[in-house]
C-alpha positions as CSV (number, residue, x, y, z in Angstrom):
1,X,50.9,-36.6,64.7
2,X,47.6,-38.3,65.8
3,X,44.8,-37.5,63.4
4,X,41.6,-39.0,61.9
5,X,38.6,-38.3,59.8
6,X,35.0,-39.5,59.5
7,X,33.5,-38.9,56.1
8,X,30.8,-39.9,53.7
9,X,32.2,-42.2,51.2
10,X,31.4,-44.1,48.0
11,X,34.5,-46.4,48.3
12,X,32.6,-49.3,49.8
13,X,28.8,-49.3,50.0
14,X,26.5,-52.0,51.3
15,X,23.2,-50.3,50.7
16,X,22.2,-47.1,48.9
17,X,24.8,-44.6,47.6
18,X,27.0,-43.8,50.5
19,X,28.6,-45.3,53.6
20,X,30.4,-43.9,56.7
21,X,34.2,-44.1,56.4
22,X,36.2,-43.9,59.7
23,X,40.0,-43.5,59.5
24,X,42.0,-43.3,62.7
25,X,45.8,-42.5,62.7
26,X,47.2,-42.9,66.2
27,X,44.0,-41.8,68.0
28,X,40.8,-43.5,69.2
29,X,38.2,-41.9,66.9
30,X,34.4,-42.0,67.5
31,X,31.5,-40.8,65.5
32,X,28.9,-38.4,67.0
33,X,25.9,-39.8,68.8
34,X,22.9,-41.1,67.0
35,X,19.4,-39.8,67.7
36,X,18.1,-40.7,71.2
37,X,16.0,-43.9,71.2
38,X,13.3,-43.4,73.8
39,X,12.4,-46.7,75.6
40,X,9.2,-45.2,76.9
41,X,7.8,-45.3,73.4
42,X,7.6,-49.0,73.1
43,X,7.5,-52.3,75.1
44,X,9.9,-55.2,74.8
45,X,13.4,-55.3,73.4
46,X,15.4,-53.1,71.1
47,X,17.1,-54.9,68.1
48,X,20.3,-53.3,66.8
49,X,21.9,-54.1,63.4
50,X,24.7,-52.7,61.3
51,X,26.9,-53.8,58.4
52,X,30.7,-53.3,58.7
53,X,33.7,-53.7,56.4
54,X,37.4,-53.2,57.4
55,X,40.3,-52.0,55.3
56,X,43.3,-51.6,57.6
57,X,43.8,-52.3,61.3
58,X,47.0,-52.1,63.3
59,X,47.8,-53.6,66.6
60,X,44.8,-54.2,68.8
61,X,42.6,-51.7,66.9
62,X,39.1,-52.6,65.7
63,X,36.0,-51.0,64.4
64,X,33.5,-51.0,67.2
65,X,29.7,-50.3,67.5
66,X,28.5,-49.2,71.0
67,X,25.1,-48.7,72.6
68,X,25.2,-46.3,75.6
69,X,22.4,-45.8,78.2
70,X,21.3,-42.3,79.4
71,X,18.9,-41.2,82.1
72,X,16.3,-38.4,81.7
73,X,18.9,-35.8,82.6
74,X,21.2,-36.9,79.8
75,X,23.8,-38.6,82.0
76,X,25.6,-41.6,80.6
77,X,24.9,-44.4,83.0
78,X,27.8,-46.6,81.9
79,X,27.5,-50.3,81.1
80,X,27.8,-49.7,77.4
81,X,27.0,-52.6,75.1
82,X,29.7,-53.3,72.5
83,X,27.7,-55.0,69.8
84,X,30.3,-55.0,67.0
85,X,34.1,-55.5,67.3
86,X,35.3,-55.9,63.7
87,X,38.9,-56.7,62.7
88,X,38.4,-58.4,59.3
89,X,39.9,-56.5,56.3
90,X,38.0,-58.2,53.5
91,X,36.1,-55.9,51.2
92,X,32.7,-57.5,51.8
93,X,30.4,-56.4,54.6
94,X,29.5,-58.3,57.8
95,X,26.2,-57.9,59.7
96,X,26.3,-57.4,63.4
97,X,23.1,-57.9,65.4
98,X,22.4,-57.3,69.1
99,X,19.3,-57.5,71.3
100,X,19.0,-55.0,74.1
101,X,16.5,-56.4,76.6
102,X,14.5,-54.1,78.8
103,X,15.2,-56.2,81.8
104,X,19.0,-55.7,81.3
105,X,18.8,-51.9,81.2
106,X,20.8,-50.0,83.9
107,X,18.5,-48.6,86.5
108,X,17.1,-45.1,85.5
109,X,17.6,-45.7,81.7
110,X,15.5,-43.3,79.7
111,X,17.0,-43.6,76.3
112,X,19.8,-45.2,74.2
113,X,22.3,-43.6,71.8
114,X,24.6,-45.4,69.3
115,X,28.1,-44.5,68.2
116,X,30.8,-46.1,66.0
117,X,34.6,-45.7,66.1
118,X,38.1,-47.2,65.6
119,X,39.8,-47.7,69.0
120,X,42.4,-49.9,70.6
121,X,41.6,-49.0,74.2
122,X,44.8,-46.9,74.7
123,X,43.8,-43.9,72.7
124,X,46.2,-44.7,69.8
125,X,43.9,-46.6,67.5
126,X,45.0,-47.1,63.8
127,X,42.7,-48.3,61.1
128,X,40.2,-47.7,58.3
129,X,36.7,-49.1,58.2
130,X,33.2,-48.5,56.9
131,X,29.7,-48.6,58.5
132,X,26.5,-48.9,56.6
133,X,22.7,-49.8,57.0
134,X,22.3,-49.1,60.7
135,X,19.0,-50.2,62.2
136,X,17.5,-49.8,65.7
137,X,14.1,-51.5,65.8
138,X,11.7,-52.3,68.7
139,X,10.8,-55.9,68.9
140,X,12.4,-59.3,68.9
141,X,13.9,-59.5,65.4
142,X,15.5,-57.3,62.7
143,X,13.2,-56.7,59.7
144,X,14.4,-56.5,56.2
145,X,15.9,-53.2,55.3
146,X,13.7,-51.0,53.2
147,X,15.8,-48.1,51.9
148,X,14.3,-44.7,51.4
149,X,13.3,-43.9,47.9
150,X,14.5,-40.3,48.5
151,X,18.1,-39.4,47.9
152,X,20.0,-36.5,49.2
153,X,18.7,-33.1,48.1
154,X,15.6,-34.7,46.6
155,X,12.1,-33.7,47.6
156,X,8.6,-35.2,47.9
157,X,8.2,-34.2,44.2
158,X,10.3,-37.3,43.4
159,X,7.9,-39.6,45.1
160,X,5.1,-40.9,42.9
161,X,1.6,-41.8,44.2
162,X,1.3,-45.4,45.3
163,X,-1.7,-47.7,44.8
164,X,-2.9,-47.0,48.4
165,X,-1.3,-43.7,49.5
166,X,-0.7,-40.5,47.6
167,X,0.6,-37.1,48.2
168,X,-1.3,-33.9,48.9
169,X,-0.2,-31.8,45.9
170,X,0.5,-28.1,46.0
171,X,-2.6,-27.5,43.7
172,X,-4.8,-28.8,46.5
173,X,-3.5,-26.2,49.0
174,X,-4.4,-22.5,49.1
175,X,-2.6,-20.4,51.7
176,X,-2.0,-23.5,53.8
177,X,-5.6,-24.7,53.5
178,X,-6.8,-27.8,51.8
179,X,-9.0,-27.0,48.8
180,X,-12.1,-29.1,49.4
181,X,-13.3,-28.5,45.9
182,X,-10.3,-30.3,44.4
183,X,-11.4,-33.2,42.2
184,X,-8.6,-35.4,43.6
185,X,-10.3,-35.3,47.1
186,X,-13.0,-38.0,47.3
187,X,-16.2,-37.4,49.2
188,X,-15.2,-33.8,49.5
189,X,-18.9,-32.8,49.9
190,X,-18.9,-34.4,53.3
191,X,-16.0,-32.2,54.5
192,X,-18.1,-29.2,55.5
193,X,-16.6,-26.9,58.0
194,X,-18.2,-25.6,61.2
195,X,-21.4,-23.5,60.5
196,X,-21.1,-24.3,56.7
197,X,-24.8,-25.3,56.6
198,X,-27.3,-22.8,57.9
199,X,-31.1,-22.5,57.8
200,X,-30.7,-20.6,54.5
201,X,-29.2,-23.7,52.9
202,X,-32.1,-25.9,54.0
203,X,-35.0,-25.7,51.5
204,X,-38.4,-25.0,52.8
205,X,-40.4,-28.3,53.5
206,X,-37.1,-30.2,53.1
207,X,-37.9,-32.0,56.4
208,X,-41.4,-33.4,56.8
209,X,-43.1,-35.5,59.3
210,X,-42.3,-38.5,57.0
211,X,-38.6,-37.8,57.6
212,X,-38.9,-38.0,61.4
213,X,-38.7,-41.3,63.2
214,X,-41.5,-42.1,65.6
215,X,-40.7,-40.6,69.1
216,X,-37.7,-38.7,67.8
217,X,-39.3,-35.4,68.7
218,X,-40.9,-35.3,72.2
219,X,-42.0,-32.5,74.5
220,X,-38.6,-32.8,76.3
221,X,-36.9,-31.9,73.0
222,X,-39.0,-28.8,72.3
223,X,-38.0,-25.7,74.2
224,X,-40.7,-23.9,76.2
225,X,-42.6,-21.4,73.9
226,X,-40.6,-22.6,70.9
227,X,-43.8,-23.3,69.0
228,X,-46.4,-20.5,69.1
229,X,-49.2,-19.4,66.9
230,X,-46.7,-17.5,64.7
231,X,-44.7,-20.7,64.1
232,X,-47.7,-22.7,62.8
233,X,-49.0,-22.2,59.3
234,X,-52.7,-21.6,58.8
235,X,-54.5,-25.0,59.0
236,X,-51.3,-26.7,59.9
237,X,-53.1,-28.6,62.7
238,X,-56.4,-30.1,61.8
239,X,-58.6,-32.8,63.5
240,X,-57.0,-35.4,61.2
241,X,-53.6,-34.6,62.7
242,X,-54.8,-35.0,66.3
243,X,-54.8,-38.5,67.7
244,X,-58.3,-39.9,68.5
245,X,-57.6,-40.0,72.2
246,X,-55.6,-36.7,72.4
247,X,-58.6,-34.5,73.3
248,X,-61.5,-36.5,74.8
249,X,-64.7,-35.0,76.4
250,X,-63.4,-36.1,79.8
251,X,-60.1,-34.3,79.3
252,X,-61.7,-31.1,78.0
253,X,-64.4,-30.9,80.8
254,X,-62.1,-32.1,83.5
255,X,-64.3,-35.1,84.2
256,X,-67.6,-33.1,84.6
257,X,-68.9,-34.4,81.4
258,X,-68.5,-37.9,79.9
259,X,-69.6,-38.9,76.4
260,X,-70.5,-41.9,74.4
261,X,-71.4,-41.5,70.7
262,X,-73.5,-38.4,70.3
263,X,-74.5,-38.3,74.0
264,X,-72.9,-36.2,76.8
265,X,-73.7,-37.2,80.3
266,X,-73.4,-35.3,83.7
267,X,-72.2,-38.1,86.0
268,X,-73.8,-38.8,89.4
269,X,-72.6,-36.3,92.0
270,X,-71.6,-33.7,89.5
271,X,-73.1,-30.3,89.3
272,X,-73.7,-28.2,86.2
273,X,-73.4,-24.6,87.4
274,X,-75.0,-22.2,85.0
275,X,-74.5,-19.1,87.2
276,X,-71.2,-18.4,85.5
277,X,-72.6,-18.7,82.0
278,X,-75.8,-19.1,80.1
279,X,-78.1,-22.0,79.4
280,X,-80.1,-21.7,76.3
281,X,-83.0,-24.1,75.4
282,X,-84.4,-24.7,72.0
283,X,-87.3,-22.2,71.5
284,X,-90.6,-22.5,69.5
285,X,-93.2,-19.9,68.9
286,X,-95.9,-22.5,69.4
287,X,-96.1,-26.0,71.0
288,X,-93.8,-28.3,69.0
289,X,-94.7,-31.8,67.8
290,X,-93.2,-35.0,69.2
291,X,-91.0,-35.2,66.2
292,X,-89.4,-31.8,67.0
293,X,-88.3,-32.6,70.5
294,X,-87.0,-35.7,72.2
295,X,-88.6,-37.4,75.2
296,X,-87.2,-35.7,78.4
297,X,-86.0,-32.7,76.5
298,X,-86.4,-29.2,78.0
299,X,-87.7,-26.5,75.5
300,X,-89.3,-23.1,75.5
301,X,-92.5,-21.7,73.9
302,X,-92.1,-18.0,73.4
303,X,-95.6,-17.0,72.3
304,X,-99.3,-17.8,72.4
305,X,-101.4,-19.3,75.2
306,X,-98.8,-22.0,75.9
307,X,-95.9,-19.6,76.5
308,X,-93.6,-21.1,79.1
309,X,-90.8,-23.7,79.7
310,X,-91.7,-27.4,79.3
311,X,-90.2,-30.9,79.4
312,X,-91.5,-33.5,77.1
313,X,-93.1,-36.5,78.9
314,X,-94.2,-39.0,76.3
315,X,-97.0,-37.5,74.2
316,X,-97.4,-34.4,76.4
317,X,-95.3,-31.6,77.7
318,X,-95.3,-30.5,81.3
319,X,-94.4,-27.0,82.5
320,X,-92.9,-25.9,85.8
321,X,-96.3,-25.7,87.5
322,X,-97.0,-29.3,86.7
323,X,-99.6,-28.5,84.0
324,X,-99.6,-30.9,81.1
325,X,-100.1,-29.6,77.6
326,X,-100.7,-31.8,74.6
327,X,-97.9,-31.6,72.0
328,X,-99.1,-30.2,68.6
């Protein structure tokens, strides 16, 4: 009666602790499909490799390795590649390598799957063989096999930290969150979460004008009304903090007055209108001396025989009626 088995075996092993043993008795017997190899995930060719050892083969039976091509809907497109056809019965393993070039793929190929089996083409295959160390690698060559350091039923606890990479240990996790205070996490102080730093965490006077680059804060970066009288400390802005050209006499008077040194000048064509305010002259109770007023200065005498408004003209003062009075 035709029968067959595919088992995990330790009879012949090329790499690791187990191998796949295929035994067919009067039937073509195939393994299940491998994982789908998605060609959209890489460019170039796909390199295939496996190691096979045979024990018994009868008639035209052999141990075969096949690569099948599928479209996105999962339909086998045919044109399978038989990349191993082993009939040798020595106990050693033989490596079989194939290159699947992208240009040779059937139209519509989305992914590739692998399978292994003993067959004679008539459905009555007879034989025993072993398959080990299967590789499917994008590129143009097959790299050296690097076996996993994990064995069956082992866990990441069996993996030690390397010189470059290490594990995130259970002690660093709390309810699924990483404990940023763990001493094993370097530079953990820079791992602040959103809103972790508020104004309460910034000390008063922590940021001074010395910590701001020139031009880093301009009027376009300050919101309207953001800085008012309540935001400025008493005496925060003094004349030493105002640039020398920030508030000139011309800017303050709108160009009505200009200044140079200690003198303010009403330019030609300008009108000083006192009707909206008050003009107060220096006042004396008696006629002042030349030392008390400047030449051309208007002043008032508020008492005595010389009571009136005068303008100094050299050594005398002249009132509004054109009368000259000698300065005291």
